[in-house]
N, C-alpha and C positions, 0 to 999 in steps of 0.2 A: 307209759310206753316210751321207748327210747328210739327216736329216729334220728335226731341230731343233724338235721339238714344244715349244711354250711352254705349260706347264701352269699353270692358275690354279685357285684354290680356290673353285669356284662351285657345287659339288654341295650338295644339302641335307645338313644335318648327320647325319640319320638314315642316309644311304647311305654314310657314311665310316667306315672301321674306327677304333675308338677306340684311344687310346694304351694303355688298360688291357688291351684284348684283345691288343695287340701284345706287351705286357710279360708276358702269360701264358705265352709260350713260353720265357722266360728260365730256367725250371727245368730245361730240357733239350729240350723239343720245338722243332723248327725252325719258324720263322715262314714261312708261305706266303702271299705277297701275294694279295689278292683283286681281283676286277675293279673293286671300288668305288674303288680308287686311281686307275685310269684314267678312271673316269667323272667325276672332278672336274676334268678337264683340258680345255683348249681345244685344238682341232686346230691343226696348223701353218698351215693356210690361213686359219683364223679369226685366228690371231695376226698373220699378214701384213697383215690389213686394219686392225689397230689403228694408232693414230697412232704414228709413229716419233719424235715430239718429246718422248719421255719423258726427263726429266732424269736423268743417270747418278747413281746412289746413291754418295755419297762415303762410303767405309767409314771413318767416324770414330767414336770413342767420344764420349760426352757430354763437354762441355767441362770438367767438374769434375776435381778432383785425383784422386778415386778411380778414374775412368776411365783417367787417365794411368798410375796405378800398375798397373792391370790390364794395360795395353799392355806394360809392361816385362817381363812374364813370358815374352814371346816370345824366340826365340833366333836368332842368325845361323848356327848350326850346321846343315848340311844334314841332312835327315831320314835320307837314305840315307848313313850314315857309321859308321865304327868308334866314334866318340864317342857316337853315339846307342845303339849296341849296349851299350857300357859303362854308359851312363846307365840303360838298361832293366834290365840285370843288377843294378844297385844299387837300383832301385826295387822290384823284385819282392819282396825280403825285407820291405820296409816294408808292402806289402799283405798278405803272409803273416802278419805280426805283427798287423795290424788284424783279419784273419780270425780269428786265434787269440783275440783279445779279444772276439769275438762280432760282428764287423762294425761298421758305423757306424749311428748312430741314424736311425730313420725320421722323415721330416718330413711332417706332415699339417696342412693348413689348409683350411677351407672358403672362404677368400677369399684374394686376392692379398696378398702382403706387400711392403712397400716402405718407404723412409725415412719415419719418423714413425708407422708402424704399431705398435700395442700389441696383443699377442696372446699367448695361452698357448703358441702354436706357436713363438714366437721363441726361447725357451730351447733347445728341441730343435734349431732351426736353428743356433744358436750351437755346440752340441755337434757337430752334423754337420760344420760348417765347420772346427772344430778338428780333428776326426778325420781329415779329408782334407788337412790342412795349409794350408787356405785362410785360416785365421784363427789368429793366435797365441793361446795359452791365456790370457796375461795381458790381452789386449784383450777376450777373451770375458767376463771378469769385471768389465769397466769399465761404468759407467753403470747404467741400470735394465735388469735382466736380461730383462724381457719387452718391451723397446722396440727397434725396428729402428732403430739409430742409424747414424752414419757409418762406424763400424768394421764393422758387419755389412754395410753397403752395399759397402764396399771388398772384403770377403771374397766376397760374392755375385758381384760383377763378375769377380773372379779365377776363381771356379768356372766362370762362364759362358764366359770366354775359353778355359779348359782343355777345354771340351766343345763348342766350336764354336758357341756360342749368342751371340746379340746381347747385348753386355754393358751392359744397361740398369739393372741392379741390382734388377730386379723378380722376385720369386719367384712365378711363376704355376704352373699345373698342369704344364706341360712341365718347368720347372726342378725342381719337386718330384719328378716321376717319374724324371727323370735322376738326381737325388740318391739316389733309392731303389733304383736298380739294385744288386743285392747285390755285396758286395766280391769274392765268389768268382767272379762273372761277369766283373768287371773284371780280376781276376787272370788268369783263363783267356785273356781277350782280349789282355792284355799279353804273356803267354807265347807265344801263337800268332803275334803280330806280331813278336816277337823273332826268330823263325825266318825270317820274310819279310825283315826288314831285314838280318839277318846275311848272307843269301844275296846281298844287293846292296850290301854295305858296302865293297867293294874300290874300286879306282880307276875312276871313271866318266868321266873326261875333265877337262881344264883348265877347260872351259866346258861346261855342259849345262843342260837344263831337265828338271824332274821334276814330273809331275802326280800328286798324291795324290787319287785319285777319291773316297774317302769324305769327305775334308775339302773337296773341290771347291776345291782351292787349287794354284796353280802356284808352284814355286820356280825362280828363276834363280840358278844357282850358278857361281861363278868363283873359281878358286884355293882351293877348299875352304871357301868362305864363301857364304852366301845374300846376294845383292846386292839382290834385290827379291822380293816375294811378290805374287801377283795372285789375287784371287777368280776363280772360274770357275763356269760352269754345265756340268754333265756329264750322262751318260745316265740316263734314268729306269729303273725296275726291269725293265721288259720289253724295253728296248732299251739294254743296258748299254754303258758305255764299256769297251773291252777293255784288258787289261794287255798291254804290248808294249814292245819296244826298237827304236828306229830312229834316224834323224838328219834334222834339218831341212835341206832342200836348196834350197828355193825359197819365195819370198814372192809371192803373187798379189794385186795391188792391183785393187780393184773387179771381182771375179770374177763369172762367171755362177753361178747356182744351178741345178743339174740335179736335177729333182724325182724322187725315188725311186719305183719302181713301187708300193710299199706305200702311199705318199701319194696317188698317182694313183687307186688302187683304193678306198682307205678314205675319202679326204677330197675329192679333186678332182672325181671323177665325181658324187657326191651334190651337191656345191656347184654344179656346172654345170647340174644338173637344175632347180635353183630360182633360179639367178642366172646366166643365159646370158652376161652381159658380164663375168663375174668374171675370166677370164684376161686380157682386154684391160685392165681396170682395174688389174690387178696386174703388167702387163708380162711375162706368161708366154706364150711362144710354143710352138707344136707343130711337130715335125719328123718326117718319115717316115724309113724306113731308108736312103734315098738322100740325106738331108740337105736335102730340099725342105720349105719351110714349108707347113703345112696350116692352112687357116682353121678356127676353132672350129666354125662352122656345118656343116662337112663331116663332123663326127664324130657318131656315134650315141651320145648320152650316156645312153641307156637300156639300153645293153649294155656289155660289157667291151672294146669296140673301142678305147677310148682307151689301154688298156694296151699296145697294139701300137706306140704312138708314143713319141717322146722329148719331154719338156717342159723348157723352159729359161727361167729368169727373167733378164731383162736386168739389168745392173749399175744401181745407183741407190739412192736413199734407202730404198726399201721392200724391197730385196733381203734375203733371209734371212741372208746373210753380211755385209751392210753394206759396209764399206770394204776389208776385207783378209782373206786366207786364208793360214795357215801350213801348208805341206804337207811330209809326210814319208812315204816308202814304207811301206805296211803292207797286209796281206791283207784287213783289215776296211774299208779305204777311209775311215778317220776322219781328221780334221784339226782344227786349231784355227782360230778365226776371230772376227771382230768380230760384233756383233749390234745391230740397231736397238732392241732391248728391254732397255735397260740397268738398268731398275728392279729386275730380278730379282737383281742382284748383292748386294743388301742383305738377301735372304731368309736365314733359318736353313736352309731347305730349298732347295738349288740343284740338284735332280735333275730337270731338265725336258727335256733334249734326247734325241735318238735315237742317241746314241753319240759324236757330235762334241762338241768342247769350245769354249764361248764364253769369251773372256778379257776381264776388266775392264781398262780402260786399256791396250788392246793396243798402242797406239803405243809405249809404253816397251819392250815385248817385241820388237817389230819393229825398233826402232832398235838395240837391244842385239844382236839376231841379225845385223843387216847392218853392224855397226860396222866389221868388218875387210874389208868388200867395197868396193873402190874406187868412189868416186862417191856412196856412200850415207851422206852426212852426216845428222845429225839434221834439218837444214833440208830436205834432199832427201826424207827419209821423210815429213815433214810435208806437203810439197808434193804428193807422190804420193798421200797419203791424202785431200787436200782437192780435187784438181783433177778427180776423177771419171773419169779416163782409165784404160782397161785397160792394165796393165803388169805384167810378170813380172820378178822380180829373183832371180837365182841366187846363192846364198851362195858366196863365195870358198872358205871352209872350212866344210863341213857341221858343224852343232852337234848332238851326241847328244841324243835325247829319250827319257825313260823314263816310262812310265805304269804305276803299280802301285796296289795296294789295301792301305793301311795305316790301321787304325782305332785304334791305340793306340801311344804312344811316350813317351819321357821326354827331357828336355833335360839338358844338362850341369849346369844349376843345380838339378837334382832335381825339376823340375816335370813332372808326369805329365799327358798329354793323351789324351782319348778322343773318338772320333767315332761317328756312327751306322753300324751295320753294314748299310748300305743294300741291298746285294745278298745279305745273309745268308750271307756266306762264313765268318763266325765263329760262326754259330748264335745270334746275339743279336737281330738284326732291327732294325727302325726304332723310334726313340723320338721324335725331333723332326721327322721327315720328314713327318708328317701335319699339321704346323702351317702 
């Protein structure tokens, strides 16, 4: 189903669960999300009324050398691979050794730390970064020990990349609380995900795409190497993106958006009670069971009568799926698509949708998927995206798609990555998702 709610952080601070409350469950109690998370979000229909002229966030690090160094810890090895399994098996003893040494130092500061800061918290920050391998021990001893210098900045950015945080080199409350997750929790997370990755580390195809939901990131894999990665927006807590295996068979350019019943009931009916021209302004049409169009004024919006009809949004700039939809058979009726709200790709937290997956820079993905289909050159794809015409393209050879839930892994270079346990499948819960 495609609901594609666009959550924004507009609720009063007092109504939002704090990171500290979320972290309280790390000792063993499972985190149960509260209604407060949903209250901070904007409804899908409200999202559709916002301007679609938002400039797409270019996922770049800062221009400095330290940012470029942080970028280099990424790998072209597919996450679902035997190499990743081997890397995790090698990383687990390192965390066990750290646990035996008493874990890693806690970092506490009443203020944000960044380049130029002088604080009694900086020495502990240096020790923490050394303990996790983000900072060489010899660098930690350079300069003034209580000063946040360029060496600390580079190490902080490396830590942020490994944990899916925006690598700006700033140690705020979120970064400190992620740093203070106990090593035994991270060790358990790594062991649990080793089982998941091992189960999918066989041959998955010469070409395939893999969506890692907790990372909200798509890998395009060819001949055993990642050729591109794309940020994504995936399902929120109460409307999760499912794990599945399928194959991309068709690309739909400028598709219709069929409004789900849940949105009709929860959002559209209340909206029409206060804004009778809402459907017309947003190019959403009503159809009865025979496919005949029904005028909005013929519906009793003070009842549930509207749920008996189908609602379809026309293709166009304000369409919830924007320019293109990537389809693959599955029982949950989820798919990948473009979005008019591209500012969300720059967020730490990209869990806004109702199960379907929005893909950043989707033109590159579509071009790659259609590469072996006759007539679909890169120029043809660009033309189809830009001309506004409804068009379906069937792939000559279906491309496998895998969607799974991986919150911890290691690369062949020995770099260990962690992500939020957004759906609480690891018993860790959310850390940065409230930001």
